[in-house]
LUMMARSE-566418 format. One record per atom (N, C-alpha, C): atom name; x negated, y negated, z. Coordinates in Angstrom, 2 decimals, padded with zeros to 5 digits. Example, Ala and Ser with C-alpha at 12.3 -4.5 7.8 and 13.67 -1.06 7.14 Angstrom:
2
<r dodo="N" xx="-013.19" yy="005.69" zz="007.80"/>
<r dodo="CA" xx="-012.30" yy="004.50" zz="007.80"/>
<r dodo="C" xx="-013.20" yy="003.30" zz="007.80"/>
<r dodo="N" xx="-012.85" yy="002.25" zz="007.08"/>
<r dodo="CA" xx="-013.67" yy="001.06" zz="007.14"/>
<r dodo="C" xx="-012.90" yy="-000.03" zz="007.87"/>
! end
This chain:
108
<r dodo="N" xx="-097.41" yy="-099.29" zz="084.49"/>
<r dodo="CA" xx="-098.73" yy="-099.01" zz="083.99"/>
<r dodo="C" xx="-098.59" yy="-098.12" zz="082.76"/>
<r dodo="N" xx="-099.47" yy="-098.30" zz="081.84"/>
<r dodo="CA" xx="-099.46" yy="-097.52" zz="080.61"/>
<r dodo="C" xx="-099.61" yy="-096.03" zz="080.94"/>
<r dodo="N" xx="-098.89" yy="-095.20" zz="080.22"/>
<r dodo="CA" xx="-098.88" yy="-093.75" zz="080.47"/>
<r dodo="C" xx="-100.28" yy="-093.15" zz="080.36"/>
<r dodo="N" xx="-101.08" yy="-093.60" zz="079.39"/>
<r dodo="CA" xx="-102.43" yy="-093.07" zz="079.22"/>
<r dodo="C" xx="-103.30" yy="-093.40" zz="080.44"/>
<r dodo="N" xx="-103.20" yy="-094.62" zz="080.94"/>
<r dodo="CA" xx="-103.98" yy="-095.02" zz="082.13"/>
<r dodo="C" xx="-103.57" yy="-094.18" zz="083.34"/>
<r dodo="N" xx="-102.28" yy="-094.00" zz="083.51"/>
<r dodo="CA" xx="-101.79" yy="-093.18" zz="084.62"/>
<r dodo="C" xx="-102.31" yy="-091.76" zz="084.51"/>
<r dodo="N" xx="-102.31" yy="-091.21" zz="083.31"/>
<r dodo="CA" xx="-102.80" yy="-089.86" zz="083.08"/>
<r dodo="C" xx="-104.29" yy="-089.75" zz="083.42"/>
<r dodo="N" xx="-105.07" yy="-090.73" zz="083.01"/>
<r dodo="CA" xx="-106.51" yy="-090.72" zz="083.30"/>
<r dodo="C" xx="-106.75" yy="-090.80" zz="084.80"/>
<r dodo="N" xx="-106.01" yy="-091.66" zz="085.48"/>
<r dodo="CA" xx="-106.16" yy="-091.78" zz="086.94"/>
<r dodo="C" xx="-105.79" yy="-090.47" zz="087.62"/>
<r dodo="N" xx="-104.65" yy="-089.89" zz="087.22"/>
<r dodo="CA" xx="-104.22" yy="-088.64" zz="087.84"/>
<r dodo="C" xx="-105.24" yy="-087.52" zz="087.66"/>
<r dodo="N" xx="-105.90" yy="-087.49" zz="086.52"/>
<r dodo="CA" xx="-106.89" yy="-086.44" zz="086.25"/>
<r dodo="C" xx="-108.20" yy="-086.68" zz="087.00"/>
<r dodo="N" xx="-108.41" yy="-087.89" zz="087.49"/>
<r dodo="CA" xx="-109.69" yy="-088.24" zz="088.11"/>
<r dodo="C" xx="-109.57" yy="-088.72" zz="089.55"/>
<r dodo="N" xx="-108.47" yy="-088.42" zz="090.21"/>
<r dodo="CA" xx="-108.25" yy="-088.92" zz="091.57"/>
<r dodo="C" xx="-109.39" yy="-088.53" zz="092.51"/>
<r dodo="N" xx="-109.80" yy="-087.29" zz="092.49"/>
<r dodo="CA" xx="-110.85" yy="-086.86" zz="093.42"/>
<r dodo="C" xx="-112.17" yy="-087.58" zz="093.12"/>
<r dodo="N" xx="-112.50" yy="-087.78" zz="091.86"/>
<r dodo="CA" xx="-113.73" yy="-088.50" zz="091.50"/>
<r dodo="C" xx="-113.65" yy="-089.96" zz="091.97"/>
<r dodo="N" xx="-112.48" yy="-090.56" zz="091.79"/>
<r dodo="CA" xx="-112.29" yy="-091.96" zz="092.21"/>
<r dodo="C" xx="-112.48" yy="-092.07" zz="093.72"/>
<r dodo="N" xx="-111.86" yy="-091.18" zz="094.46"/>
<r dodo="CA" xx="-111.97" yy="-091.21" zz="095.92"/>
<r dodo="C" xx="-113.41" yy="-090.93" zz="096.35"/>
<r dodo="N" xx="-114.04" yy="-089.92" zz="095.76"/>
<r dodo="CA" xx="-115.41" yy="-089.58" zz="096.13"/>
<r dodo="C" xx="-116.38" yy="-090.73" zz="095.85"/>
<r dodo="N" xx="-116.13" yy="-091.48" zz="094.79"/>
<r dodo="CA" xx="-116.97" yy="-092.63" zz="094.48"/>
<r dodo="C" xx="-116.92" yy="-093.68" zz="095.59"/>
<r dodo="N" xx="-115.84" yy="-093.70" zz="096.35"/>
<r dodo="CA" xx="-115.67" yy="-094.70" zz="097.40"/>
<r dodo="C" xx="-116.02" yy="-094.19" zz="098.79"/>
<r dodo="N" xx="-116.78" yy="-093.11" zz="098.85"/>
<r dodo="CA" xx="-117.25" yy="-092.67" zz="100.16"/>
<r dodo="C" xx="-118.18" yy="-093.74" zz="100.71"/>
<r dodo="N" xx="-118.20" yy="-093.88" zz="102.01"/>
<r dodo="CA" xx="-119.06" yy="-094.89" zz="102.64"/>
<r dodo="C" xx="-120.52" yy="-094.69" zz="102.22"/>
<r dodo="N" xx="-120.98" yy="-093.44" zz="102.26"/>
<r dodo="CA" xx="-122.38" yy="-093.16" zz="101.93"/>
<r dodo="C" xx="-122.71" yy="-093.57" zz="100.50"/>
<r dodo="N" xx="-121.82" yy="-093.31" zz="099.57"/>
<r dodo="CA" xx="-122.06" yy="-093.70" zz="098.19"/>
<r dodo="C" xx="-122.00" yy="-095.22" zz="098.03"/>
<r dodo="N" xx="-120.99" yy="-095.84" zz="098.60"/>
<r dodo="CA" xx="-120.81" yy="-097.28" zz="098.42"/>
<r dodo="C" xx="-121.95" yy="-098.09" zz="099.04"/>
<r dodo="N" xx="-122.47" yy="-097.66" zz="100.18"/>
<r dodo="CA" xx="-123.55" yy="-098.45" zz="100.78"/>
<r dodo="C" xx="-124.81" yy="-098.40" zz="099.92"/>
<r dodo="N" xx="-124.93" yy="-097.37" zz="099.08"/>
<r dodo="CA" xx="-126.08" yy="-097.27" zz="098.18"/>
<r dodo="C" xx="-125.85" yy="-097.97" zz="096.85"/>
<r dodo="N" xx="-124.68" yy="-097.79" zz="096.26"/>
<r dodo="CA" xx="-124.44" yy="-098.37" zz="094.92"/>
<r dodo="C" xx="-123.85" yy="-099.77" zz="094.97"/>
<r dodo="N" xx="-123.30" yy="-100.16" zz="096.11"/>
<r dodo="CA" xx="-122.64" yy="-101.46" zz="096.22"/>
<r dodo="C" xx="-122.97" yy="-102.10" zz="097.58"/>
<r dodo="N" xx="-124.26" yy="-102.29" zz="097.88"/>
<r dodo="CA" xx="-124.64" yy="-102.74" zz="099.22"/>
<r dodo="C" xx="-124.09" yy="-104.10" zz="099.62"/>
<r dodo="N" xx="-123.69" yy="-104.91" zz="098.66"/>
<r dodo="CA" xx="-123.15" yy="-106.23" zz="098.97"/>
<r dodo="C" xx="-121.62" yy="-106.26" zz="098.90"/>
<r dodo="N" xx="-121.01" yy="-105.12" zz="098.66"/>
<r dodo="CA" xx="-119.56" yy="-105.04" zz="098.53"/>
<r dodo="C" xx="-118.83" yy="-105.18" zz="099.86"/>
<r dodo="N" xx="-119.53" yy="-104.93" zz="100.94"/>
<r dodo="CA" xx="-118.93" yy="-105.00" zz="102.27"/>
<r dodo="C" xx="-120.05" yy="-105.31" zz="103.25"/>
<r dodo="N" xx="-119.77" yy="-106.15" zz="104.21"/>
<r dodo="CA" xx="-120.79" yy="-106.47" zz="105.21"/>
<r dodo="C" xx="-121.27" yy="-105.22" zz="105.94"/>
<r dodo="N" xx="-120.39" yy="-104.25" zz="106.09"/>
<r dodo="CA" xx="-120.76" yy="-103.01" zz="106.79"/>
<r dodo="C" xx="-121.82" yy="-102.22" zz="106.02"/>
<r dodo="N" xx="-121.76" yy="-102.25" zz="104.69"/>
<r dodo="CA" xx="-122.75" yy="-101.51" zz="103.90"/>
<r dodo="C" xx="-124.14" yy="-102.07" zz="104.13"/>
<r dodo="N" xx="-124.26" yy="-103.38" zz="104.07"/>
<r dodo="CA" xx="-125.56" yy="-104.02" zz="104.26"/>
<r dodo="C" xx="-126.14" yy="-103.81" zz="105.65"/>
<r dodo="N" xx="-125.25" yy="-103.70" zz="106.63"/>
<r dodo="CA" xx="-125.69" yy="-103.49" zz="108.01"/>
<r dodo="C" xx="-125.85" yy="-102.01" zz="108.34"/>
<r dodo="N" xx="-125.44" yy="-101.15" zz="107.41"/>
<r dodo="CA" xx="-125.40" yy="-099.70" zz="107.64"/>
<r dodo="C" xx="-124.65" yy="-099.40" zz="108.94"/>
<r dodo="N" xx="-123.47" yy="-100.02" zz="109.04"/>
<r dodo="CA" xx="-122.63" yy="-099.87" zz="110.23"/>
<r dodo="C" xx="-121.20" yy="-099.60" zz="109.78"/>
<r dodo="N" xx="-120.72" yy="-098.42" zz="110.05"/>
<r dodo="CA" xx="-119.35" yy="-098.07" zz="109.66"/>
<r dodo="C" xx="-118.34" yy="-098.88" zz="110.47"/>
<r dodo="N" xx="-117.24" yy="-099.25" zz="109.83"/>
<r dodo="CA" xx="-116.17" yy="-099.95" zz="110.54"/>
<r dodo="C" xx="-115.32" yy="-098.97" zz="111.35"/>
<r dodo="N" xx="-115.32" yy="-097.71" zz="110.96"/>
<r dodo="CA" xx="-114.64" yy="-096.64" zz="111.70"/>
<r dodo="C" xx="-115.66" yy="-095.54" zz="111.93"/>
<r dodo="N" xx="-115.77" yy="-095.07" zz="113.14"/>
<r dodo="CA" xx="-116.75" yy="-094.06" zz="113.46"/>
<r dodo="C" xx="-116.20" yy="-092.66" zz="113.18"/>
<r dodo="N" xx="-116.11" yy="-092.34" zz="111.88"/>
<r dodo="CA" xx="-115.65" yy="-091.01" zz="111.50"/>
<r dodo="C" xx="-116.60" yy="-090.43" zz="110.46"/>
<r dodo="N" xx="-116.70" yy="-089.12" zz="110.48"/>
<r dodo="CA" xx="-117.51" yy="-088.42" zz="109.50"/>
<r dodo="C" xx="-116.81" yy="-088.51" zz="108.15"/>
<r dodo="N" xx="-117.57" yy="-088.63" zz="107.09"/>
<r dodo="CA" xx="-117.03" yy="-088.71" zz="105.73"/>
<r dodo="C" xx="-116.05" yy="-089.87" zz="105.55"/>
<r dodo="N" xx="-116.40" yy="-091.02" zz="106.08"/>
<r dodo="CA" xx="-115.58" yy="-092.22" zz="105.94"/>
<r dodo="C" xx="-115.37" yy="-092.55" zz="104.47"/>
<r dodo="N" xx="-114.12" yy="-092.80" zz="104.09"/>
<r dodo="CA" xx="-113.82" yy="-093.18" zz="102.71"/>
<r dodo="C" xx="-113.30" yy="-094.61" zz="102.70"/>
<r dodo="N" xx="-113.86" yy="-095.42" zz="101.82"/>
<r dodo="CA" xx="-113.56" yy="-096.85" zz="101.79"/>
<r dodo="C" xx="-112.60" yy="-097.26" zz="100.68"/>
<r dodo="N" xx="-112.02" yy="-096.31" zz="099.97"/>
<r dodo="CA" xx="-111.12" yy="-096.68" zz="098.88"/>
<r dodo="C" xx="-109.99" yy="-097.56" zz="099.39"/>
<r dodo="N" xx="-109.37" yy="-097.17" zz="100.48"/>
<r dodo="CA" xx="-108.32" yy="-097.98" zz="101.09"/>
<r dodo="C" xx="-108.94" yy="-098.77" zz="102.24"/>
<r dodo="N" xx="-109.68" yy="-099.80" zz="101.89"/>
<r dodo="CA" xx="-110.32" yy="-100.64" zz="102.89"/>
<r dodo="C" xx="-109.26" yy="-101.28" zz="103.78"/>
<r dodo="N" xx="-108.18" yy="-101.65" zz="103.19"/>
<r dodo="CA" xx="-107.01" yy="-102.09" zz="103.95"/>
<r dodo="C" xx="-106.07" yy="-100.90" zz="103.97"/>
<r dodo="N" xx="-105.16" yy="-100.87" zz="104.87"/>
<r dodo="CA" xx="-104.25" yy="-099.73" zz="104.94"/>
<r dodo="C" xx="-102.97" yy="-100.00" zz="104.15"/>
<r dodo="N" xx="-102.65" yy="-099.14" zz="103.20"/>
<r dodo="CA" xx="-101.41" yy="-099.32" zz="102.46"/>
<r dodo="C" xx="-100.17" yy="-099.05" zz="103.31"/>
<r dodo="N" xx="-100.38" yy="-098.52" zz="104.51"/>
<r dodo="CA" xx="-099.26" yy="-098.27" zz="105.42"/>
<r dodo="C" xx="-099.00" yy="-099.44" zz="106.36"/>
<r dodo="N" xx="-099.77" yy="-100.51" zz="106.22"/>
<r dodo="CA" xx="-099.55" yy="-101.69" zz="107.05"/>
<r dodo="C" xx="-098.35" yy="-102.45" zz="106.49"/>
<r dodo="N" xx="-097.36" yy="-102.65" zz="107.33"/>
<r dodo="CA" xx="-096.12" yy="-103.31" zz="106.89"/>
<r dodo="C" xx="-096.26" yy="-104.82" zz="107.05"/>
<r dodo="N" xx="-096.39" yy="-105.51" zz="105.94"/>
<r dodo="CA" xx="-096.55" yy="-106.96" zz="105.95"/>
<r dodo="C" xx="-095.21" yy="-107.69" zz="105.82"/>
<r dodo="N" xx="-094.12" yy="-106.95" zz="105.83"/>
<r dodo="CA" xx="-092.82" yy="-107.59" zz="105.65"/>
<r dodo="C" xx="-092.31" yy="-108.24" zz="106.93"/>
<r dodo="N" xx="-092.95" yy="-107.93" zz="108.05"/>
<r dodo="CA" xx="-092.58" yy="-108.59" zz="109.30"/>
<r dodo="C" xx="-093.79" yy="-109.35" zz="109.82"/>
<r dodo="N" xx="-093.55" yy="-110.44" zz="110.47"/>
<r dodo="CA" xx="-094.60" yy="-111.37" zz="110.87"/>
<r dodo="C" xx="-095.72" yy="-110.71" zz="111.66"/>
<r dodo="N" xx="-095.39" yy="-109.89" zz="112.63"/>
<r dodo="CA" xx="-096.43" yy="-109.30" zz="113.47"/>
<r dodo="C" xx="-097.01" yy="-108.01" zz="112.90"/>
<r dodo="N" xx="-096.53" yy="-107.59" zz="111.74"/>
<r dodo="CA" xx="-097.02" yy="-106.36" zz="111.14"/>
<r dodo="C" xx="-096.48" yy="-105.13" zz="111.85"/>
<r dodo="N" xx="-096.68" yy="-103.99" zz="111.25"/>
<r dodo="CA" xx="-096.22" yy="-102.72" zz="111.81"/>
<r dodo="C" xx="-096.82" yy="-101.61" zz="110.98"/>
<r dodo="N" xx="-096.88" yy="-100.42" zz="111.52"/>
<r dodo="CA" xx="-097.37" yy="-099.26" zz="110.79"/>
<r dodo="C" xx="-096.18" yy="-098.52" zz="110.18"/>
<r dodo="N" xx="-096.22" yy="-098.34" zz="108.87"/>
<r dodo="CA" xx="-095.12" yy="-097.66" zz="108.18"/>
<r dodo="C" xx="-095.03" yy="-096.18" zz="108.53"/>
<r dodo="N" xx="-096.14" yy="-095.59" zz="109.00"/>
<r dodo="CA" xx="-096.11" yy="-094.16" zz="109.35"/>
<r dodo="C" xx="-096.15" yy="-093.96" zz="110.86"/>
<r dodo="N" xx="-096.02" yy="-095.04" zz="111.61"/>
<r dodo="CA" xx="-096.02" yy="-094.99" zz="113.07"/>
<r dodo="C" xx="-097.23" yy="-094.24" zz="113.64"/>
<r dodo="N" xx="-098.40" yy="-094.60" zz="113.16"/>
<r dodo="CA" xx="-099.62" yy="-093.97" zz="113.65"/>
<r dodo="C" xx="-099.78" yy="-094.21" zz="115.15"/>
<r dodo="N" xx="-100.09" yy="-093.16" zz="115.89"/>
<r dodo="CA" xx="-100.30" yy="-093.33" zz="117.33"/>
<r dodo="C" xx="-101.62" yy="-094.05" zz="117.65"/>
<r dodo="N" xx="-102.45" yy="-094.27" zz="116.63"/>
<r dodo="CA" xx="-103.74" yy="-094.91" zz="116.85"/>
<r dodo="C" xx="-103.69" yy="-096.43" zz="116.76"/>
<r dodo="N" xx="-102.55" yy="-096.96" zz="116.37"/>
<r dodo="CA" xx="-102.40" yy="-098.41" zz="116.30"/>
<r dodo="C" xx="-101.73" yy="-098.95" zz="117.55"/>
<r dodo="N" xx="-101.77" yy="-100.26" zz="117.68"/>
<r dodo="CA" xx="-101.16" yy="-100.88" zz="118.86"/>
<r dodo="C" xx="-100.93" yy="-102.36" zz="118.58"/>
<r dodo="N" xx="-100.01" yy="-102.95" zz="119.30"/>
<r dodo="CA" xx="-099.83" yy="-104.39" zz="119.21"/>
<r dodo="C" xx="-100.80" yy="-105.05" zz="120.17"/>
<r dodo="N" xx="-101.38" yy="-106.15" zz="119.72"/>
<r dodo="CA" xx="-102.25" yy="-106.94" zz="120.59"/>
<r dodo="C" xx="-101.72" yy="-108.37" zz="120.62"/>
<r dodo="N" xx="-101.99" yy="-109.04" zz="121.70"/>
<r dodo="CA" xx="-101.58" yy="-110.43" zz="121.83"/>
<r dodo="C" xx="-102.72" yy="-111.34" zz="121.36"/>
<r dodo="N" xx="-102.38" yy="-112.30" zz="120.53"/>
<r dodo="CA" xx="-103.34" yy="-113.29" zz="120.06"/>
<r dodo="C" xx="-102.82" yy="-114.67" zz="120.44"/>
<r dodo="N" xx="-103.59" yy="-115.69" zz="120.19"/>
<r dodo="CA" xx="-103.11" yy="-117.04" zz="120.49"/>
<r dodo="C" xx="-101.94" yy="-117.42" zz="119.59"/>
<r dodo="N" xx="-101.78" yy="-116.70" zz="118.48"/>
<r dodo="CA" xx="-100.67" yy="-116.95" zz="117.56"/>
<r dodo="C" xx="-099.51" yy="-116.00" zz="117.75"/>
<r dodo="N" xx="-099.56" yy="-115.16" zz="118.77"/>
<r dodo="CA" xx="-098.49" yy="-114.20" zz="119.02"/>
<r dodo="C" xx="-098.97" yy="-112.76" zz="118.85"/>
<r dodo="N" xx="-098.02" yy="-111.87" zz="118.89"/>
<r dodo="CA" xx="-098.30" yy="-110.44" zz="118.81"/>
<r dodo="C" xx="-098.60" yy="-110.04" zz="117.37"/>
<r dodo="N" xx="-099.57" yy="-109.13" zz="117.19"/>
<r dodo="CA" xx="-099.90" yy="-108.63" zz="115.85"/>
<r dodo="C" xx="-100.29" yy="-107.15" zz="115.95"/>
<r dodo="N" xx="-099.95" yy="-106.40" zz="114.91"/>
<r dodo="CA" xx="-100.28" yy="-104.97" zz="114.89"/>
<r dodo="C" xx="-101.76" yy="-104.81" zz="114.58"/>
<r dodo="N" xx="-102.44" yy="-104.04" zz="115.39"/>
<r dodo="CA" xx="-103.87" yy="-103.77" zz="115.23"/>
<r dodo="C" xx="-104.05" yy="-102.30" zz="114.90"/>
<r dodo="N" xx="-104.52" yy="-102.02" zz="113.71"/>
<r dodo="CA" xx="-104.72" yy="-100.62" zz="113.32"/>
<r dodo="C" xx="-106.20" yy="-100.28" zz="113.18"/>
<r dodo="N" xx="-107.05" yy="-101.05" zz="113.84"/>
<r dodo="CA" xx="-108.49" yy="-100.83" zz="113.69"/>
<r dodo="C" xx="-108.96" yy="-099.49" zz="114.26"/>
<r dodo="N" xx="-108.18" yy="-098.88" zz="115.13"/>
<r dodo="CA" xx="-108.56" yy="-097.57" zz="115.67"/>
<r dodo="C" xx="-108.04" yy="-096.41" zz="114.81"/>
<r dodo="N" xx="-107.25" yy="-096.73" zz="113.81"/>
<r dodo="CA" xx="-106.66" yy="-095.69" zz="112.97"/>
<r dodo="C" xx="-107.61" yy="-095.32" zz="111.84"/>
<r dodo="N" xx="-107.76" yy="-094.04" zz="111.60"/>
<r dodo="CA" xx="-108.66" yy="-093.57" zz="110.55"/>
<r dodo="C" xx="-107.90" yy="-092.89" zz="109.40"/>
<r dodo="N" xx="-106.59" yy="-092.88" zz="109.45"/>
<r dodo="CA" xx="-105.78" yy="-092.15" zz="108.47"/>
<r dodo="C" xx="-106.18" yy="-092.42" zz="107.01"/>
<r dodo="N" xx="-106.20" yy="-093.68" zz="106.54"/>
<r dodo="CA" xx="-106.48" yy="-093.89" zz="105.11"/>
<r dodo="C" xx="-107.95" yy="-093.70" zz="104.75"/>
<r dodo="N" xx="-108.81" yy="-093.50" zz="105.74"/>
<r dodo="CA" xx="-110.24" yy="-093.40" zz="105.49"/>
<r dodo="C" xx="-110.74" yy="-091.96" zz="105.44"/>
<r dodo="N" xx="-109.83" yy="-091.03" zz="105.56"/>
<r dodo="CA" xx="-110.19" yy="-089.62" zz="105.42"/>
<r dodo="C" xx="-109.91" yy="-089.21" zz="103.98"/>
<r dodo="N" xx="-110.86" yy="-088.51" zz="103.38"/>
<r dodo="CA" xx="-110.80" yy="-088.16" zz="101.97"/>
<r dodo="C" xx="-109.45" yy="-087.55" zz="101.58"/>
<r dodo="N" xx="-109.00" yy="-086.57" zz="102.34"/>
<r dodo="CA" xx="-107.77" yy="-085.87" zz="101.98"/>
<r dodo="C" xx="-106.55" yy="-086.80" zz="102.02"/>
<r dodo="N" xx="-106.55" yy="-087.73" zz="102.95"/>
<r dodo="CA" xx="-105.43" yy="-088.69" zz="103.02"/>
<r dodo="C" xx="-105.52" yy="-089.73" zz="101.92"/>
<r dodo="N" xx="-106.74" yy="-090.17" zz="101.60"/>
<r dodo="CA" xx="-106.92" yy="-091.13" zz="100.51"/>
<r dodo="C" xx="-106.44" yy="-090.53" zz="099.19"/>
<r dodo="N" xx="-106.73" yy="-089.26" zz="098.97"/>
<r dodo="CA" xx="-106.26" yy="-088.58" zz="097.76"/>
<r dodo="C" xx="-104.74" yy="-088.57" zz="097.73"/>
<r dodo="N" xx="-104.11" yy="-088.21" zz="098.84"/>
<r dodo="CA" xx="-102.63" yy="-088.17" zz="098.90"/>
<r dodo="C" xx="-102.03" yy="-089.54" zz="098.64"/>
<r dodo="N" xx="-102.63" yy="-090.58" zz="099.23"/>
<r dodo="CA" xx="-102.11" yy="-091.93" zz="099.04"/>
<r dodo="C" xx="-102.22" yy="-092.37" zz="097.58"/>
<r dodo="N" xx="-103.35" yy="-092.07" zz="096.96"/>
<r dodo="CA" xx="-103.54" yy="-092.45" zz="095.56"/>
<r dodo="C" xx="-102.61" yy="-091.66" zz="094.65"/>
<r dodo="N" xx="-102.45" yy="-090.38" zz="094.93"/>
<r dodo="CA" xx="-101.51" yy="-089.57" zz="094.15"/>
<r dodo="C" xx="-100.09" yy="-090.13" zz="094.26"/>
<r dodo="N" xx="-099.72" yy="-090.55" zz="095.45"/>
<r dodo="CA" xx="-098.39" yy="-091.11" zz="095.67"/>
<r dodo="C" xx="-098.17" yy="-092.38" zz="094.83"/>
<r dodo="N" xx="-099.23" yy="-093.17" zz="094.69"/>
<r dodo="CA" xx="-099.13" yy="-094.40" zz="093.91"/>
<r dodo="C" xx="-098.96" yy="-094.16" zz="092.41"/>
<r dodo="N" xx="-099.48" yy="-093.03" zz="091.93"/>
<r dodo="CA" xx="-099.49" yy="-092.79" zz="090.49"/>
<r dodo="C" xx="-098.66" yy="-091.58" zz="090.05"/>
<r dodo="N" xx="-097.76" yy="-091.14" zz="090.86"/>
<r dodo="CA" xx="-096.87" yy="-090.03" zz="090.48"/>
<r dodo="C" xx="-095.49" yy="-090.56" zz="090.21"/>
! end
C-alpha cells in the first residue's frame, strides 16, 4: 500500500473504527447488513463494532476452519458436510479496543 495511504489510515484508526459501530451503521447504512434493518445485533454485546464483520482470526487454510487465537468462545460443530469451526459466540473482533488493535496490526 502506498505510504501516504498507510499514514492516513494510521492517523485515523479510531475514527474508522468508531464509524463502524453498530449504532452508527444501522443509521447511516441501514441496508448494509440484514441486522441493521431488523435492528437486531448478531452478537449481544454492548458497543458492538462491525468493522470486522468476519473475523480476521478465522483460519481458512484448513478445510474445517480454526481460530488463530484459540478463542475459548468458539467450537467445532458437525454439519452435513463435516466438522466446521463456529465462532458465532465469539465477540473478540467486535469490541472497539480489539478492532483498533487488529487494524493497527494490519497497517504497521
